[in-house]
C-alpha positions in Angstrom: 91.2 48.7 71.7 90.0 51.8 69.8 87.3 52.4 72.4 89.9 52.2 75.2 92.2 54.7 73.5 89.2 57.0 72.7 88.1 56.9 76.4 91.6 57.7 77.6 92.0 60.5 75.1 88.6 61.9 76.3 89.7 61.9 79.9 93.0 63.5 79.0 91.2 66.3 77.0 88.9 66.9 80.0 91.8 67.2 82.4 93.5 69.7 80.1 90.5 72.0 79.9 89.8 72.3 83.6 91.3 75.6 84.7 93.7 75.7 87.6 93.8 78.9 89.6 96.8 80.0 91.6 96.2 80.4 95.3 97.0 84.0 96.4 99.1 84.1 99.6 98.2 86.7 102.2 101.0 88.8 103.6 101.0 89.0 107.4 99.3 92.1 108.7 99.6 93.8 112.1 97.1 96.6 112.5 97.0 98.5 115.8 94.3 100.9 116.9 94.2 103.3 119.9 91.1 105.3 121.0 90.2 107.3 124.1 87.0 107.7 126.1 86.7 109.2 129.6 89.6 107.8 131.6 90.1 104.8 129.4 92.2 104.0 126.3 91.1 101.1 124.2 94.1 99.3 122.7 93.3 97.0 119.8 95.5 94.9 117.6 94.3 92.9 114.6 96.8 90.3 113.2 96.4 88.0 110.3 99.0 85.4 109.3 99.7 83.9 105.9 97.9 80.7 106.9 95.2 79.9 109.4 97.5 77.4 111.1 100.4 79.8 111.5 101.5 80.4 115.2 101.2 84.0 116.2 102.9 85.5 119.3 102.4 89.2 120.3 103.9 91.5 122.9 101.8 94.7 123.2 102.9 97.7 125.2 101.2 101.0 126.0 103.5 103.9 126.7 102.8 107.4 128.1 105.8 109.4 126.8 108.8 107.4 127.9 107.0 105.4 130.6 105.5 102.0 129.9 102.1 101.9 131.7 100.7 98.6 130.5 101.8 95.4 128.6 100.2 92.2 127.4 101.2 89.0 125.7 98.9 87.1 123.4 99.2 84.0 121.3 97.0 82.2 118.8 96.8 80.6 115.4 96.2 82.3 112.1 94.3 85.4 113.3 94.2 87.4 116.5 91.7 90.2 117.4 93.0 91.7 120.6 91.3 94.4 122.7 92.1 95.7 126.2 91.6 98.9 128.1 94.0 101.0 130.3 93.6 104.0 132.4 94.7 107.3 130.8 94.5 111.0 131.3 93.8 113.9 128.9 96.8 116.0 127.8 99.2 113.1 127.5 100.7 111.4 124.4 100.3 107.6 124.2 102.1 105.1 122.0 100.8 101.5 121.4 103.7 99.3 120.4 103.3 95.8 118.9 106.0 93.2 118.6 104.9 90.1 116.6 106.3 86.7 115.7 104.7 84.5 113.2 106.0 80.9 113.2 109.0 82.1 115.3 109.9 84.8 112.6 109.9 88.4 113.9 107.7 90.8 112.0 108.7 94.4 111.8 107.5 96.2 115.0 104.5 98.4 114.6 103.6 101.4 116.7 100.8 104.0 116.8 101.1 107.4 118.7 98.2 109.6 119.7 97.6 112.5 122.0 94.5 112.4 124.2 93.0 115.9 124.0 
């Protein structure tokens, strides 16, 4: 009986000494990028969700001033690395707008404005 109690106490002591680390949650991130070369703009959006299984839905728009010149929709799980090109001209200001939903919850829209010089 003493051996049994001693064995159970040993297991309990081992369980209490094993550290438990908290899992850090990631905040969703929406990171747009807009670059120009020649007659093309490269529109990139990097999105990470809290969890690799979270559903992501994106609506991405490229505007020249007040005129929408291109739009795309993208969906995926956990992580999206989007990249597309569009025709542009020097001397104009372009805005890349990103509307995102993660697990059907809207994320604050993100936009990036640059002038092609």
